N, C-alpha and C positions, 0 to 999 in steps of 0.2 A: 504494500500500500504506500503510495507516494506521501511523503511527509510534508506537511504544510510549512510555510515559511516560518522560521524561528524555532523549529523543532528538530534540527539535525543532530545525529548522534555524536558527531565530532565537531563541536561548535568552535568558532572563533570566539574567545572569551575576553571580556574586560572585567577587571577585578576591582572591588572597592577595598580600601584598607581594612575595614572591619571584617571583611570576609576572607582576606588572604591568609592562608595558613600554609604550613609545609605541604607541598603538592602531594595529594593523594591521587596517584595516577589512575584515573577511572575512565573507562570506555564503556558506555552503556550497552553497546551492541557492536558486532563486527568481530573480526579475527583476533582483536586484542582485548577481548573482554576480561582477560585475567589481569589486565593492568600493566602488561610488560612493555607496551609501546610508549616511547618517550613523547612528552608533549601533550598528553591527553588529560591532564589534570583539569578539573572543573571547580569553579567557586561554589560555595554552598548557597543555595537559594536562588530563585529567579530574580531577586532584587538586585543582583550584581549586574544585570544587563541594563545599559542605558536606553532611554526611550528611543525607539526607531531602529534599534540594533537588531540585526537578523543573523543568528548563529547557525551553525551546522557542524555536526561532527567531521641525442647529430654529418756544285761540282765544277769543279773546274772542268773546262772543255778539254778533251783529249785531242792532240794534234798528231796525226800520223805523218811521218816523213818518208820520202822516197829514197832509193839508194844514192842517186846522184843529183836529184832535182828537188829543190825546196819550193813549194808553192805557197803563196800567201793564203792564209786561212782567216776568214772573218771570225772574230770571237763569238762564241755562243753566248747569247744573253743568259744571265742568271735567272733561275725561276723566280716568279714573283713571290715576295715575302707573304707568308700567311697573314690574312687580315683578321683582326679581332672580331669575335662574334658580335653581330649587331643586336642591340637590345639587351635587356637585363636577363640574367640567368633564372633558373627555376626558383620558386618561392616555397619555403618550408616554415612551419611554425612548431614551437615546442611548448607543451603544457607545463604545469607546476612541477618543479624538481624537488624542492624541500630537502636539500642536503643529500640526496641519493646520487652521489657522484658516479659510482660504478654503473648504476642503471642508466644514467645519462650517457656515459661513454659508450656503452653497449648499443644504445638506441641510435646514437649518431653514427657509429660504425656500420650498423645494419642498414642505414639509409645511404651509406657511401659518402658521408660528409666529412668524416675524419678517417685517417688511416690507422694501421695497427699500433703506431706509436703515439696516436692522439693528435696528430697534426692535421690542419685543414687540407683537404684534398679535393674540394668541390668547385674549384675555379670561381666562376662568376655567380655561383649560387647565392641567393639571398636567404638569410636565416633570422627568424624573429623568435625571441623568448618572450613569453607572456607574463613573466614575473613570478614571484615567490621562489627564490633561490635557496633560502635558508630555513631553519627551524624544523623540528621533528626528526629529520634525518641526520646521519652521522657527520656529514662534512659539507656544511653550507659554504664555508669560506673556500674550500676546494672547488666548489661549483662556480663561485664568483670568479676565482682565479682562471678557471678554464674558459669561461665566457669572455673575460677580458682579453685573454691571449688569442682566442679564436677571432675576436673582433679585429685585431691587428693582422693576423694571418690572412683572413678573408679579404680585407681591404687591399693587402699587397697583391692578392691574386685577381683582383678586379671584381670581387663580390662584396658581400658584407655580412656581418653578424651583429644584430642589434637586440636591445632588450627594453621591455616596458617596466614601469613601476608597479609592484604588487603591494598588497597590504602588509606583507611580512617584511618588505624592505622598509616601509614606514615604521613598523614596529621595532625593528632592530635599530634604525636610526634614532628613534625616540628613546629606547632603552639605553643606548650609548650616550646620547646627549643629555638626557634629563634624569635618568636613573630613578630615584625615589622621590623626585619632585612631585608634589601633589598637583593633579589636574582635575578640572571639573568634568566629570564623565557624564553628567545628566542624571546620574543615579547615586550621587554622593561623590566622595573623593576617591580617586584612583591614581595609580602610577604606571608609567610605561614599563618599569622593571617588573612589577607584579604581572601585568598583562603579558609581557614577553615570556616569562616563565610559565604561565598558565597555558600559553599557546605553543609550547614545545621549544622554547629557547634553550639552546645548547651552550653550556659554559665553555666548551672547547672553541665554539665559534666566537664568542665574546673575547676570549683570551687571544685569539689570532687576528681579530679585527684591527685593521690598520687605517691610517688616514686616507690612503688612496682608494680603499674599498668604500669608505664613507663618501668621499667625493664622487666616486663613480655612481653610487646609488642615488645620491642627491640630484644628479643631473639627468636621470632617466626620464624619458617621456612617459606620459600616462595614456595617450591616445595616438593612433596613427592610422592612415588609410593607405593600403598597398594593393594594387591590382583589383580594386573594387571591394576589398575586405576591410571592414572597420575593426581594427585590432585593439582590444582592451583587456585588462586583467579580470575585473569583476563583472559579473552578470547583474549589473545594477544601472539605473538611470541617474545615479547620484553625480555622474560626470557633468550633467547639465547644470549643477550648482556652481561650476567653476568656469563657465564660459560657453558661448554659442558657436565657437569654432575650435578646431584642433589646436591652432596656435594659442588661442586664449586659454584653453584648459592647461596645456603644458606650461605656459608662462606662469599661470596662477599657482600651480603646484610647486614649481621651482621657487617662485617668490615667497610662498608660504614657508618653505623649508629654509630659505635664506634669512627670513626674519627671526627664525629660531625661537618662536614663542611656543611654549609647551602646550597651552590650551588650543592654539590654532593647529598645531601638528596633530594633537589628539583628535580633533574634530575631523581632520583629513583622514586619519587612520580609521576612525569609526565609520565614516561614509564608504571607504574603500572595502570595509568588511561586509557591507550589505550584499545580498545575493537573492537569487530566485526570481528576479524581476521578469524574466522571460519565460518562466516555466509554467505558470498557472494561467488561469483565465485572464485574458488581456495581455498575455506575454508577447504575442506578435505585434500588438499595437505599441508596446513599450520599445521593442526593437525598431519599429518603423520611426518612432520619434527620434531615436538616436541617429538612425541613418539619414533622416530628413535634415537633421541639424548638422551632422559632421560629414556626411557623404558616405558612399559605399552602397553595396547592394546586399551584403550579409555581414553579420557580426561574428567575430571569432573571439572567444574568451576562455579563461581558465577559471581558477578560484573555487568553483563548486564542483566537487567530485562527481563524475558521471554516475556512479552507483547511487548517489543521493538524488540526482535529478531523475533517475529511473525508479527510485524507491527500492533499490536492491542493495543489500549488504550481505556480508559473509555470515557464516554460522557463529552463534554465540560461543560454542565450545571450542572454536578455533581449529576444527579438524582440517587436516591437509586436503586441499582441493575444494574447499567450500568457500573460498574467498570470492570477492566480486569478479565477475568475468567481464573484462573490458578488452575488446579487440581493436577498437579504433575510436575516432571522434563520434560524438553524439549530435545528430542534426535534429533540431526541433523548432518550435515556434513557427509553424508553417514553412519550414525550410529556411528560415531567415537567420537562425542562430546555430553556431557550431561550437560545441563545448569540447575543450581540450584537456581538462584535468582528469586523467585516467585513474586517479586514486592510488598513486604509488605509496602513499603513507598508510594505506590500509590493504596492502598486498595486491593492489591493482596493477596498472601498467603505466609506465612513463611514455607519453605519446610524442612522437616526432612525425609530423604529417606534411606531405607535399600538397600544395594547393595549385589548381582547383581540386576540390574534393569530388570524386565521382560517387554520387549517392542516389 
């Protein structure tokens, strides 16, 4: 049965100071019901959720000479130099990675985007990551390092590797910048540090986080249109709160982070955690509103795991082979929305998909 908005088993959480305790890693359903999966702690009581918050659980010519007579030979013209391919290369998108570096490398290799040594080998291919590189999985900083390196290698080959801002980038930035500074969550006082821990923050990521990682995350775009696809992280219309054009939204997000106001950044994080705007009744209308405003003919997003969009989760006893079955992206909302979060954090699949999608 499809879960309604605000009732996902693996929710993005915001914590109030009065409710934050030593995390009791709880997963109400799915393959990690025994609490072994990192980052699934939940605050006690529904009062921890701020108003409007919606949770859910890559030749030289050869000249022949005679014996006694030498004839003049016209030089053979060199073959024309190969011309670069006209137009951009193929387009790929990557769903939420959440620190699962090994799974990401395997998926990129399977698609022929990187070689056995992890180097870019896709020439002029264009690759977009849809955000959420860290938290829950074991090596979020390793994921960021890989994406940053592939960005340079792809550009040198005539292609590109780019990334969007996800809610977990905002969460990690906030935890690093503001720590335990109180913010107004709309449901009492909260802190970025508490929310980061409750949403799978990994101490090893924080220990390895450096200034160049922070600068890279803070400059990420929130919205982009490529080949008629509107690329966003979250399946929400909250982007409309930040501008009526792609440039305006991206500028507003960057300016908000530059001002370094904890309450403003918290509000940005809270809105980026909203989800399921395209799933239920009126979902296709919500997608059309975004497309009419920002351009494109289809939305591609991450953030909400496909098993939750479908109302499918794994067995509560965690038996092998009972996890969510995700083979590829999920197309819904009258064919206008493409979901790319395969649920790697819940034993699903890390998706790397070429567009256009044959569906």
